[in-house]
C-alpha positions in Angstrom: -44.1 -10.1 86.2 -43.5 -13.9 86.6 -40.6 -15.3 84.6 -40.5 -19.0 84.1 -38.0 -21.4 82.5 -39.7 -24.2 80.7 -38.4 -27.2 78.8 -39.8 -29.0 75.8 -42.6 -31.3 77.0 -43.6 -29.2 80.0 -47.0 -27.7 80.6 -48.0 -24.3 82.0 -51.4 -24.1 83.7 -53.0 -20.6 83.5 -56.1 -20.3 85.7 -58.4 -23.3 85.8 -59.2 -23.8 82.1 -56.0 -23.0 80.2 -53.0 -25.3 79.6 -50.0 -24.4 77.5 -47.8 -27.3 76.3 -44.2 -26.5 75.2 -44.1 -28.7 72.2 -40.8 -27.8 70.6 -38.0 -25.2 71.0 -35.8 -24.8 68.0 -33.5 -21.8 67.7 -35.6 -18.6 68.2 -38.9 -20.5 67.7 -41.1 -22.1 70.3 -44.0 -24.3 69.2 -46.9 -24.1 71.7 -50.1 -26.1 72.0 -52.8 -24.2 73.8 -55.8 -26.0 75.3 -58.4 -23.4 76.3 -62.2 -23.0 76.1 -63.5 -21.5 72.8 -64.6 -18.3 74.6 -61.0 -17.5 75.5 -59.8 -15.0 73.0 -56.1 -15.4 71.9 -54.2 -12.9 69.9 -50.5 -12.2 69.3 -49.3 -9.0 70.6 -45.7 -7.6 70.1 -43.7 -7.7 73.3 -42.9 -4.2 74.7 -39.3 -3.3 75.1 -38.1 -3.7 78.7 -36.9 -0.1 78.7 -40.1 1.3 77.2 -41.8 3.6 79.8 -45.2 2.9 78.3 -44.7 -0.9 79.0 -44.7 -0.4 82.8 -48.5 0.1 83.2 -49.3 -2.8 80.9 -47.2 -5.1 83.0 -48.9 -4.1 86.3 -52.5 -4.0 85.1 -54.8 -6.9 85.8 -54.8 -9.4 82.9 -57.6 -11.2 81.2 -57.1 -14.9 80.4 -56.2 -14.0 76.8 -53.7 -11.4 77.9 -52.2 -14.0 80.3 -51.8 -16.4 77.4 -50.2 -13.8 75.2 -47.9 -12.7 78.0 -46.9 -16.3 78.6 -46.2 -16.8 74.9 -43.9 -13.8 74.9 -42.0 -15.0 77.9 -41.5 -18.4 76.4 -40.2 -16.9 73.2 -37.8 -14.7 75.1 -36.5 -17.7 77.0 -36.0 -19.6 73.8 -34.0 -16.7 72.3 -31.6 -16.8 75.2 -30.6 -20.4 74.6 
């Protein structure tokens, strides 16, 4: 799993067609702007607990573009909570 530290105003590039702009970090909230083709499905998925044994296969399986976006969003939110 890749862990990144991002600041407001920075952009994450996911693959060729997806860009995630870190618009605002305020307390436990992160506002993201996502630029992706319409065919890329995006849905929110609760982050698995780190000590959850069932989470290990999810974190090692190949990800679709939508899963990569959801995973990136979870990581950004976790980073914001640590501030």
